[in-house]
C-alpha atoms as a printed R data frame, in Angstrom:
    type eleno elety resid chain resno      x       y       z
1   ATOM     1    CA   UNK     A     1  5.899  84.599 -40.452
2   ATOM     2    CA   UNK     A     2  8.145  81.852 -38.990
3   ATOM     3    CA   UNK     A     3 11.828  82.325 -38.181
4   ATOM     4    CA   UNK     A     4 12.710  80.234 -41.244
5   ATOM     5    CA   UNK     A     5 10.426  82.091 -43.650
6   ATOM     6    CA   UNK     A     6 11.740  85.544 -42.755
7   ATOM     7    CA   UNK     A     7 15.251  84.421 -43.735
8   ATOM     8    CA   UNK     A     8 14.394  82.564 -46.959
9   ATOM     9    CA   UNK     A     9 14.525  84.270 -50.360
10  ATOM    10    CA   UNK     A    10 14.159  82.616 -53.806
11  ATOM    11    CA   UNK     A    11 16.975  82.906 -56.306
12  ATOM    12    CA   UNK     A    12 14.507  84.592 -58.684
13  ATOM    13    CA   UNK     A    13 14.385  87.628 -56.368
14  ATOM    14    CA   UNK     A    14 16.190  90.918 -56.996
15  ATOM    15    CA   UNK     A    15 18.619  92.875 -54.857
16  ATOM    16    CA   UNK     A    16 15.778  95.277 -54.042
17  ATOM    17    CA   UNK     A    17 13.660  92.329 -52.802
18  ATOM    18    CA   UNK     A    18 16.527  91.300 -50.534
19  ATOM    19    CA   UNK     A    19 16.921  94.822 -49.141
20  ATOM    20    CA   UNK     A    20 13.201  94.929 -48.304
21  ATOM    21    CA   UNK     A    21 13.375  91.544 -46.546
22  ATOM    22    CA   UNK     A    22 16.428  92.576 -44.554
23  ATOM    23    CA   UNK     A    23 14.647  95.771 -43.478
24  ATOM    24    CA   UNK     A    24 11.797  93.662 -42.125
25  ATOM    25    CA   UNK     A    25 14.053  91.451 -40.018
26  ATOM    26    CA   UNK     A    26 14.003  92.197 -36.291
27  ATOM    27    CA   UNK     A    27 16.974  94.151 -34.955
28  ATOM    28    CA   UNK     A    28 17.582  91.179 -32.630
29  ATOM    29    CA   UNK     A    29 18.290  88.867 -35.565
30  ATOM    30    CA   UNK     A    30 21.302  88.670 -37.856
31  ATOM    31    CA   UNK     A    31 20.858  90.367 -41.239
32  ATOM    32    CA   UNK     A    32 21.250  87.202 -43.285
33  ATOM    33    CA   UNK     A    33 19.087  85.610 -45.984
34  ATOM    34    CA   UNK     A    34 19.345  82.080 -47.349
35  ATOM    35    CA   UNK     A    35 18.800  81.783 -51.095
36  ATOM    36    CA   UNK     A    36 16.882  78.751 -52.358
37  ATOM    37    CA   UNK     A    37 15.952  77.251 -55.701
38  ATOM    38    CA   UNK     A    38 12.139  77.677 -55.716
39  ATOM    39    CA   UNK     A    39 11.673  74.535 -57.818
40  ATOM    40    CA   UNK     A    40 13.555  72.129 -55.560
41  ATOM    41    CA   UNK     A    41 13.662  74.063 -52.278
42  ATOM    42    CA   UNK     A    42 17.414  73.407 -52.145
43  ATOM    43    CA   UNK     A    43 19.659  76.087 -50.633
44  ATOM    44    CA   UNK     A    44 22.052  77.552 -53.199
45  ATOM    45    CA   UNK     A    45 23.589  80.528 -51.391
46  ATOM    46    CA   UNK     A    46 23.511  83.055 -48.560
47  ATOM    47    CA   UNK     A    47 23.429  86.829 -48.645
48  ATOM    48    CA   UNK     A    48 24.040  89.416 -45.933
49  ATOM    49    CA   UNK     A    49 23.612  93.171 -45.876
50  ATOM    50    CA   UNK     A    50 27.381  93.374 -46.417
51  ATOM    51    CA   UNK     A    51 27.166  91.182 -49.541
52  ATOM    52    CA   UNK     A    52 24.529  93.495 -50.983
53  ATOM    53    CA   UNK     A    53 26.595  96.644 -50.280
54  ATOM    54    CA   UNK     A    54 29.595  95.076 -51.993
55  ATOM    55    CA   UNK     A    55 27.504  94.033 -55.009
56  ATOM    56    CA   UNK     A    56 26.060  97.544 -55.408
57  ATOM    57    CA   UNK     A    57 29.548  99.052 -55.085
58  ATOM    58    CA   UNK     A    58 30.683  96.727 -57.876
59  ATOM    59    CA   UNK     A    59 27.961  98.096 -60.191
60  ATOM    60    CA   UNK     A    60 25.013  95.757 -59.495
61  ATOM    61    CA   UNK     A    61 21.690  97.687 -59.638
62  ATOM    62    CA   UNK     A    62 18.615  97.236 -57.466
63  ATOM    63    CA   UNK     A    63 16.954  95.182 -60.221
64  ATOM    64    CA   UNK     A    64 19.976  92.888 -60.393
65  ATOM    65    CA   UNK     A    65 19.369  89.200 -59.557
66  ATOM    66    CA   UNK     A    66 20.113  88.199 -55.975
67  ATOM    67    CA   UNK     A    67 22.293  85.470 -57.495
68  ATOM    68    CA   UNK     A    68 24.802  88.212 -58.419
69  ATOM    69    CA   UNK     A    69 25.183  89.204 -54.753
70  ATOM    70    CA   UNK     A    70 24.914  85.893 -52.920
71  ATOM    71    CA   UNK     A    71 27.771  83.869 -51.471
72  ATOM    72    CA   UNK     A    72 27.848  80.254 -52.630
73  ATOM    73    CA   UNK     A    73 30.526  79.273 -50.093
74  ATOM    74    CA   UNK     A    74 28.090  79.324 -47.194
75  ATOM    75    CA   UNK     A    75 28.286  77.449 -43.900
76  ATOM    76    CA   UNK     A    76 25.521  74.944 -43.183
77  ATOM    77    CA   UNK     A    77 25.003  71.849 -41.055
78  ATOM    78    CA   UNK     A    78 23.605  68.618 -42.431
79  ATOM    79    CA   UNK     A    79 20.751  67.165 -40.415
80  ATOM    80    CA   UNK     A    80 22.092  64.559 -37.975
81  ATOM    81    CA   UNK     A    81 25.705  65.740 -38.315
82  ATOM    82    CA   UNK     A    82 25.697  68.354 -35.543
83  ATOM    83    CA   UNK     A    83 28.716  67.555 -33.375
84  ATOM    84    CA   UNK     A    84 31.281  69.216 -31.117
85  ATOM    85    CA   UNK     A    85 33.765  69.946 -33.925
86  ATOM    86    CA   UNK     A    86 31.130  71.796 -35.951
87  ATOM    87    CA   UNK     A    87 30.066  73.737 -32.850
88  ATOM    88    CA   UNK     A    88 33.650  74.729 -32.126
89  ATOM    89    CA   UNK     A    89 34.234  75.941 -35.696
90  ATOM    90    CA   UNK     A    90 31.040  77.995 -35.649
91  ATOM    91    CA   UNK     A    91 31.957  79.614 -32.348
92  ATOM    92    CA   UNK     A    92 35.516  80.355 -33.505
93  ATOM    93    CA   UNK     A    93 34.345  81.851 -36.810
94  ATOM    94    CA   UNK     A    94 31.713  83.986 -35.107
95  ATOM    95    CA   UNK     A    95 28.819  82.957 -37.366
96  ATOM    96    CA   UNK     A    96 25.439  84.360 -36.278
97  ATOM    97    CA   UNK     A    97 22.886  82.318 -38.255
98  ATOM    98    CA   UNK     A    98 23.564  78.787 -39.474
99  ATOM    99    CA   UNK     A    99 20.987  76.709 -41.389
100 ATOM   100    CA   UNK     A   100 20.430  72.995 -40.908
101 ATOM   101    CA   UNK     A   101 19.794  71.212 -44.215
102 ATOM   102    CA   UNK     A   102 18.043  67.916 -44.841
103 ATOM   103    CA   UNK     A   103 19.367  65.226 -47.190
104 ATOM   104    CA   UNK     A   104 17.980  67.152 -50.193
105 ATOM   105    CA   UNK     A   105 19.680  70.390 -49.147
106 ATOM   106    CA   UNK     A   106 16.500  72.114 -47.942
107 ATOM   107    CA   UNK     A   107 16.510  74.397 -44.900
108 ATOM   108    CA   UNK     A   108 14.681  72.661 -42.041
109 ATOM   109    CA   UNK     A   109 15.900  74.838 -39.166
110 ATOM   110    CA   UNK     A   110 17.969  77.947 -38.536
111 ATOM   111    CA   UNK     A   111 20.272  78.160 -35.514
112 ATOM   112    CA   UNK     A   112 20.762  81.641 -34.072
113 ATOM   113    CA   UNK     A   113 24.199  81.964 -32.457
114 ATOM   114    CA   UNK     A   114 23.896  85.719 -31.878
115 ATOM   115    CA   UNK     A   115 24.369  87.266 -28.419
116 ATOM   116    CA   UNK     A   116 26.457  84.380 -27.123
117 ATOM   117    CA   UNK     A   117 23.869  81.697 -27.851
118 ATOM   118    CA   UNK     A   118 24.904  78.142 -28.561
119 ATOM   119    CA   UNK     A   119 23.209  74.836 -29.354
120 ATOM   120    CA   UNK     A   120 24.610  72.031 -27.244
121 ATOM   121    CA   UNK     A   121 23.677  68.392 -27.939
122 ATOM   122    CA   UNK     A   122 23.104  67.547 -24.297
123 ATOM   123    CA   UNK     A   123 20.206  66.693 -21.965
124 ATOM   124    CA   UNK     A   124 19.984  68.599 -18.690
125 ATOM   125    CA   UNK     A   125 18.761  67.556 -15.253
126 ATOM   126    CA   UNK     A   126 18.211  70.093 -12.474
127 ATOM   127    CA   UNK     A   127 17.966  68.550  -9.009
128 ATOM   128    CA   UNK     A   128 15.234  70.357  -7.082
129 ATOM   129    CA   UNK     A   129 14.078  67.892  -4.433
130 ATOM   130    CA   UNK     A   130 15.878  69.188  -1.331
131 ATOM   131    CA   UNK     A   131 14.183  70.676   1.729
132 ATOM   132    CA   UNK     A   132 16.444  73.739   2.041
133 ATOM   133    CA   UNK     A   133 16.434  73.384   5.816
134 ATOM   134    CA   UNK     A   134 19.230  75.918   6.394
135 ATOM   135    CA   UNK     A   135 17.060  78.630   4.816
136 ATOM   136    CA   UNK     A   136 14.071  78.116   7.072
137 ATOM   137    CA   UNK     A   137 11.601  79.729   7.679
138 ATOM   138    CA   UNK     A   138 11.783  80.850   4.014
139 ATOM   139    CA   UNK     A   139 11.483  77.251   2.813
140 ATOM   140    CA   UNK     A   140  8.714  76.091   5.134
141 ATOM   141    CA   UNK     A   141  6.063  76.729   2.495
142 ATOM   142    CA   UNK     A   142  8.171  77.417  -0.608
143 ATOM   143    CA   UNK     A   143 10.728  75.015  -2.135
144 ATOM   144    CA   UNK     A   144 14.162  76.606  -2.273
145 ATOM   145    CA   UNK     A   145 14.372  76.598  -6.104
146 ATOM   146    CA   UNK     A   146 11.306  78.869  -6.210
147 ATOM   147    CA   UNK     A   147 12.602  81.463  -3.743
148 ATOM   148    CA   UNK     A   148 12.748  84.812  -5.494
149 ATOM   149    CA   UNK     A   149 16.080  86.428  -6.334
150 ATOM   150    CA   UNK     A   150 15.406  90.009  -7.448
151 ATOM   151    CA   UNK     A   151 11.861  89.020  -8.370
152 ATOM   152    CA   UNK     A   152 12.707  85.790 -10.219
153 ATOM   153    CA   UNK     A   153 12.828  82.191  -8.878
154 ATOM   154    CA   UNK     A   154 16.362  80.871  -8.365
155 ATOM   155    CA   UNK     A   155 15.769  77.936 -10.701
156 ATOM   156    CA   UNK     A   156 14.708  80.196 -13.587
157 ATOM   157    CA   UNK     A   157 18.160  81.764 -13.813
158 ATOM   158    CA   UNK     A   158 19.547  78.288 -14.539
159 ATOM   159    CA   UNK     A   159 16.744  77.450 -16.986
160 ATOM   160    CA   UNK     A   160 17.510  80.673 -18.881
161 ATOM   161    CA   UNK     A   161 21.190  79.714 -19.081
162 ATOM   162    CA   UNK     A   162 20.186  76.324 -20.513
163 ATOM   163    CA   UNK     A   163 17.964  77.941 -23.128
164 ATOM   164    CA   UNK     A   164 20.737  80.395 -24.051
165 ATOM   165    CA   UNK     A   165 22.876  77.384 -24.873
166 ATOM   166    CA   UNK     A   166 20.148  75.792 -26.981
167 ATOM   167    CA   UNK     A   167 19.422  72.956 -24.560
168 ATOM   168    CA   UNK     A   168 15.952  71.696 -25.462
169 ATOM   169    CA   UNK     A   169 15.603  68.592 -23.291
170 ATOM   170    CA   UNK     A   170 15.403  69.714 -19.671
171 ATOM   171    CA   UNK     A   171 14.274  67.652 -16.679
172 ATOM   172    CA   UNK     A   172 13.731  68.803 -13.094
173 ATOM   173    CA   UNK     A   173 13.712  66.182 -10.338
174 ATOM   174    CA   UNK     A   174 11.372  67.072  -7.475
175 ATOM   175    CA   UNK     A   175 10.421  65.842  -4.017
176 ATOM   176    CA   UNK     A   176  9.833  68.371  -1.209
177 ATOM   177    CA   UNK     A   177  6.837  70.575  -2.146
178 ATOM   178    CA   UNK     A   178  7.258  69.162  -5.622
179 ATOM   179    CA   UNK     A   179  3.731  70.081  -6.709
180 ATOM   180    CA   UNK     A   180  4.712  73.773  -6.615
181 ATOM   181    CA   UNK     A   181  7.659  73.212  -8.942
182 ATOM   182    CA   UNK     A   182  5.527  71.071 -11.253
183 ATOM   183    CA   UNK     A   183  2.923  73.847 -11.429
184 ATOM   184    CA   UNK     A   184  5.675  76.407 -12.118
185 ATOM   185    CA   UNK     A   185  6.756  74.465 -15.223
186 ATOM   186    CA   UNK     A   186  3.283  73.542 -16.434
187 ATOM   187    CA   UNK     A   187  3.635  75.788 -19.502
188 ATOM   188    CA   UNK     A   188  6.512  75.771 -22.041
189 ATOM   189    CA   UNK     A   189  9.268  78.379 -21.715
190 ATOM   190    CA   UNK     A   190 10.389  79.841 -25.051
191 ATOM   191    CA   UNK     A   191  8.931  76.794 -26.765
192 ATOM   192    CA   UNK     A   192 10.680  74.275 -24.482
193 ATOM   193    CA   UNK     A   193  8.608  72.097 -22.149
194 ATOM   194    CA   UNK     A   194 10.507  71.433 -18.929
195 ATOM   195    CA   UNK     A   195  9.756  67.901 -17.743
196 ATOM   196    CA   UNK     A   196  9.334  67.349 -13.993
197 ATOM   197    CA   UNK     A   197 10.237  63.967 -12.506
198 ATOM   198    CA   UNK     A   198  9.043  63.152  -8.985
199 ATOM   199    CA   UNK     A   199 11.456  60.943  -7.030
200 ATOM   200    CA   UNK     A   200  9.573  58.587  -4.665
201 ATOM   201    CA   UNK     A   201 12.080  59.164  -1.852
202 ATOM   202    CA   UNK     A   202 15.253  61.130  -1.222
203 ATOM   203    CA   UNK     A   203 17.895  59.463  -3.344
204 ATOM   204    CA   UNK     A   204 20.853  61.855  -3.236
205 ATOM   205    CA   UNK     A   205 22.313  64.096  -5.893
206 ATOM   206    CA   UNK     A   206 22.489  61.363  -8.551
207 ATOM   207    CA   UNK     A   207 19.954  58.746  -7.525
208 ATOM   208    CA   UNK     A   208 16.980  60.726  -8.816
209 ATOM   209    CA   UNK     A   209 18.488  60.993 -12.313
210 ATOM   210    CA   UNK     A   210 17.650  57.323 -12.880
211 ATOM   211    CA   UNK     A   211 13.940  58.203 -12.918
212 ATOM   212    CA   UNK     A   212 14.212  60.184 -16.163
213 ATOM   213    CA   UNK     A   213 12.460  57.972 -18.700
214 ATOM   214    CA   UNK     A   214 13.780  59.292 -22.014
215 ATOM   215    CA   UNK     A   215 17.140  60.641 -23.170
216 ATOM   216    CA   UNK     A   216 17.885  62.353 -26.473
217 ATOM   217    CA   UNK     A   217 21.667  62.876 -26.337
218 ATOM   218    CA   UNK     A   218 24.752  60.973 -25.253
219 ATOM   219    CA   UNK     A   219 25.923  63.700 -22.858
220 ATOM   220    CA   UNK     A   220 23.969  64.599 -19.717
221 ATOM   221    CA   UNK     A   221 24.341  67.732 -17.606
222 ATOM   222    CA   UNK     A   222 23.376  67.281 -13.946
223 ATOM   223    CA   UNK     A   223 23.221  70.365 -11.749
224 ATOM   224    CA   UNK     A   224 21.919  71.561  -8.395
225 ATOM   225    CA   UNK     A   225 18.961  73.856  -9.084
226 ATOM   226    CA   UNK     A   226 19.785  76.333  -6.299
227 ATOM   227    CA   UNK     A   227 23.116  77.501  -7.715
228 ATOM   228    CA   UNK     A   228 23.552  81.072  -8.933
229 ATOM   229    CA   UNK     A   229 26.185  80.970 -11.641
230 ATOM   230    CA   UNK     A   230 27.008  82.125 -15.157
231 ATOM   231    CA   UNK     A   231 29.035  79.027 -16.050
232 ATOM   232    CA   UNK     A   232 29.793  78.889 -19.781
233 ATOM   233    CA   UNK     A   233 28.155  75.580 -20.649
234 ATOM   234    CA   UNK     A   234 29.648  75.583 -24.153
235 ATOM   235    CA   UNK     A   235 33.203  75.748 -22.783
236 ATOM   236    CA   UNK     A   236 32.266  73.093 -20.205
237 ATOM   237    CA   UNK     A   237 30.993  70.799 -22.962
238 ATOM   238    CA   UNK     A   238 33.950  71.435 -25.295
239 ATOM   239    CA   UNK     A   239 36.376  70.660 -22.448
240 ATOM   240    CA   UNK     A   240 34.483  67.445 -21.645
241 ATOM   241    CA   UNK     A   241 34.587  66.226 -25.245
242 ATOM   242    CA   UNK     A   242 38.200  67.310 -25.815
243 ATOM   243    CA   UNK     A   243 39.396  65.132 -22.944
244 ATOM   244    CA   UNK     A   244 37.108  62.216 -23.857
245 ATOM   245    CA   UNK     A   245 35.918  62.037 -20.255
246 ATOM   246    CA   UNK     A   246 33.296  59.829 -18.646
247 ATOM   247    CA   UNK     A   247 32.529  62.518 -16.085
248 ATOM   248    CA   UNK     A   248 33.539  66.153 -15.675
249 ATOM   249    CA   UNK     A   249 33.072  68.074 -12.446
250 ATOM   250    CA   UNK     A   250 32.864  71.861 -12.506
251 ATOM   251    CA   UNK     A   251 35.190  73.189  -9.806
252 ATOM   252    CA   UNK     A   252 35.600  76.559  -8.135
253 ATOM   253    CA   UNK     A   253 38.945  77.777  -6.733
254 ATOM   254    CA   UNK     A   254 39.084  77.728  -2.958
255 ATOM   255    CA   UNK     A   255 41.925  79.361  -1.031
256 ATOM   256    CA   UNK     A   256 42.815  78.858   2.622
257 ATOM   257    CA   UNK     A   257 45.052  81.433   4.289
258 ATOM   258    CA   UNK     A   258 46.555  80.493   7.643
259 ATOM   259    CA   UNK     A   259 47.356  83.621   9.702
260 ATOM   260    CA   UNK     A   260 50.043  81.845  11.751
261 ATOM   261    CA   UNK     A   261 53.424  80.220  11.299
262 ATOM   262    CA   UNK     A   262 52.955  76.494  10.569
263 ATOM   263    CA   UNK     A   263 55.456  73.919  11.869
264 ATOM   264    CA   UNK     A   264 56.780  71.199   9.587
265 ATOM   265    CA   UNK     A   265 56.931  68.187  11.895
266 ATOM   266    CA   UNK     A   266 58.913  64.968  11.557
267 ATOM   267    CA   UNK     A   267 58.607  61.867  13.767
268 ATOM   268    CA   UNK     A   268 55.531  63.366  15.451
269 ATOM   269    CA   UNK     A   269 57.459  65.961  17.467
270 ATOM   270    CA   UNK     A   270 60.630  67.223  15.779
271 ATOM   271    CA   UNK     A   271 60.252  70.634  14.177
272 ATOM   272    CA   UNK     A   272 62.078  70.591  10.839
273 ATOM   273    CA   UNK     A   273 60.971  74.018   9.658
274 ATOM   274    CA   UNK     A   274 58.326  76.679   9.774
275 ATOM   275    CA   UNK     A   275 56.120  78.207   7.090
276 ATOM   276    CA   UNK     A   276 54.938  81.719   7.855
277 ATOM   277    CA   UNK     A   277 51.266  82.392   7.111
278 ATOM   278    CA   UNK     A   278 50.985  79.937   4.203
279 ATOM   279    CA   UNK     A   279 48.292  79.946   1.534
280 ATOM   280    CA   UNK     A   280 46.772  76.695   0.292
281 ATOM   281    CA   UNK     A   281 44.965  76.489  -3.045
282 ATOM   282    CA   UNK     A   282 42.283  73.909  -3.783
283 ATOM   283    CA   UNK     A   283 39.376  73.264  -6.124
284 ATOM   284    CA   UNK     A   284 35.936  72.699  -4.599
285 ATOM   285    CA   UNK     A   285 33.033  70.758  -6.087
286 ATOM   286    CA   UNK     A   286 30.614  73.243  -7.702
287 ATOM   287    CA   UNK     A   287 27.684  70.805  -7.960
288 ATOM   288    CA   UNK     A   288 27.633  70.828 -11.788
289 ATOM   289    CA   UNK     A   289 28.474  67.662 -13.717
290 ATOM   290    CA   UNK     A   290 28.696  66.348 -17.276
291 ATOM   291    CA   UNK     A   291 28.480  62.577 -17.706
292 ATOM   292    CA   UNK     A   292 28.296  60.112 -20.557
293 ATOM   293    CA   UNK     A   293 24.837  58.610 -20.790
294 ATOM   294    CA   UNK     A   294 26.355  55.115 -20.585
295 ATOM   295    CA   UNK     A   295 27.585  55.943 -17.071
296 ATOM   296    CA   UNK     A   296 23.974  55.712 -15.867
297 ATOM   297    CA   UNK     A   297 24.214  51.938 -16.263
298 ATOM   298    CA   UNK     A   298 26.852  51.915 -13.486
299 ATOM   299    CA   UNK     A   299 24.468  53.527 -10.998
300 ATOM   300    CA   UNK     A   300 22.236  51.374  -8.744
301 ATOM   301    CA   UNK     A   301 18.467  51.679  -8.930
302 ATOM   302    CA   UNK     A   302 16.319  53.041  -6.123
303 ATOM   303    CA   UNK     A   303 19.070  53.683  -3.561
304 ATOM   304    CA   UNK     A   304 20.599  56.842  -2.096
305 ATOM   305    CA   UNK     A   305 23.464  57.759  -4.416
306 ATOM   306    CA   UNK     A   306 25.448  60.998  -4.509
307 ATOM   307    CA   UNK     A   307 27.635  62.482  -7.227
308 ATOM   308    CA   UNK     A   308 30.657  61.737  -5.043
309 ATOM   309    CA   UNK     A   309 29.659  58.042  -4.999
310 ATOM   310    CA   UNK     A   310 29.633  58.058  -8.796
311 ATOM   311    CA   UNK     A   311 33.026  59.788  -8.920
312 ATOM   312    CA   UNK     A   312 34.587  57.234  -6.579
313 ATOM   313    CA   UNK     A   313 33.094  54.345  -8.558
314 ATOM   314    CA   UNK     A   314 34.353  55.669 -11.889
315 ATOM   315    CA   UNK     A   315 37.835  56.311 -10.487
316 ATOM   316    CA   UNK     A   316 37.939  52.815  -8.964
317 ATOM   317    CA   UNK     A   317 37.007  51.269 -12.323
318 ATOM   318    CA   UNK     A   318 39.684  53.265 -14.208
319 ATOM   319    CA   UNK     A   319 37.227  55.579 -15.940
320 ATOM   320    CA   UNK     A   320 38.155  59.142 -16.827
321 ATOM   321    CA   UNK     A   321 36.975  61.765 -14.308
322 ATOM   322    CA   UNK     A   322 38.206  65.330 -14.865
323 ATOM   323    CA   UNK     A   323 37.638  68.778 -13.401
324 ATOM   324    CA   UNK     A   324 36.595  71.891 -15.271
325 ATOM   325    CA   UNK     A   325 37.821  75.169 -13.691
326 ATOM   326    CA   UNK     A   326 34.777  77.412 -13.420
327 ATOM   327    CA   UNK     A   327 35.342  81.086 -14.162
328 ATOM   328    CA   UNK     A   328 32.791  83.817 -13.602
329 ATOM   329    CA   UNK     A   329 30.535  83.887 -10.579
330 ATOM   330    CA   UNK     A   330 29.212  80.946  -8.562
331 ATOM   331    CA   UNK     A   331 27.233  81.004  -5.326
332 ATOM   332    CA   UNK     A   332 25.762  77.979  -3.583
333 ATOM   333    CA   UNK     A   333 22.629  79.366  -1.900
334 ATOM   334    CA   UNK     A   334 22.769  77.325   1.273
335 ATOM   335    CA   UNK     A   335 22.615  79.824   4.132
336 ATOM   336    CA   UNK     A   336 20.812  83.132   4.758
337 ATOM   337    CA   UNK     A   337 24.074  85.030   4.155
338 ATOM   338    CA   UNK     A   338 24.380  83.372   0.734
339 ATOM   339    CA   UNK     A   339 20.792  84.327  -0.071
340 ATOM   340    CA   UNK     A   340 21.442  87.967   0.812
341 ATOM   341    CA   UNK     A   341 24.643  87.994  -1.241
342 ATOM   342    CA   UNK     A   342 22.803  86.594  -4.263
343 ATOM   343    CA   UNK     A   343 20.074  89.230  -3.948
344 ATOM   344    CA   UNK     A   344 22.654  92.013  -4.043
345 ATOM   345    CA   UNK     A   345 24.508  90.487  -7.008
346 ATOM   346    CA   UNK     A   346 21.332  89.887  -9.020
347 ATOM   347    CA   UNK     A   347 20.045  93.411  -8.387
348 ATOM   348    CA   UNK     A   348 23.378  94.852  -9.526
349 ATOM   349    CA   UNK     A   349 23.468  92.688 -12.661
350 ATOM   350    CA   UNK     A   350 19.864  93.399 -13.627
351 ATOM   351    CA   UNK     A   351 20.423  97.119 -13.124
352 ATOM   352    CA   UNK     A   352 23.408  97.001 -15.504
353 ATOM   353    CA   UNK     A   353 21.300  95.194 -18.128
354 ATOM   354    CA   UNK     A   354 18.608  97.858 -17.848
355 ATOM   355    CA   UNK     A   355 21.139 100.664 -18.256
356 ATOM   356    CA   UNK     A   356 22.624  99.007 -21.329
């Protein structure tokens, strides 16, 4: 039985029929049924286990029509009308299952927002072409994105985060030992086929993005594949759309503490004051970006081009570039110490999941 079928019940059914269907639903899914008119296939209501309890308490028997228990003020999304405002309302209201209806009001898909899932209308690109030279000898025969962190390749943690946010169009740009990454993604993951794109030469953090042949959304997420982070991509996307930006850069707080008294100098030599052991607070580039698809037209073809080049170009042409403060954890796996730190963190996190 498909995910749609297990949640569909005809309006000719009884309350007892609904109870039996709800009992058959996996514990991982929300206990919600969508009531349809069997003649037209059009959705006419929704019913949850709570709706049924309330109907029985009000005197409705088990042989009572499901129509007596269903809620006609249901939340649904019309096909082609899925946008940021609808996403925000769903997240705020805490809905678990939301149907997508076609022009005739028939259920064509069911979105499962349970367990923190989301469905973001964005395309994602993971950059996985680097040589990982600072991690040698580990990367002599294995590309850095495929190095194991607590038994799982680094890149898979990021793929899982994408899938949790409902991102269905995922590209991975490859170069160094690219055939290994291509083989790794040969089969679909949870029904999503990750597309690998081989760059013909090293083209920087943004240059390889130009080789993606097909886009499905107007917002593109570009991210280094060797990051270990739990960034909330929904909040990142909402922030991007709220500020109507052309590019948003995820940023991590970075503090510098000076253990000495610092002179305030004037005219190159006159001391005008002293600051004792000051702290300086900055934001550092996290290597995660959201861009409008139209921004790709500003990027040159076939030349080395970094994300910082794109930022500088957009700023110089009076486009809107913003920063998104990243909360949670973030580790750039560049050095052996970083790799060891990530191993410890992943082992701790996976142990907590097992205990729960």
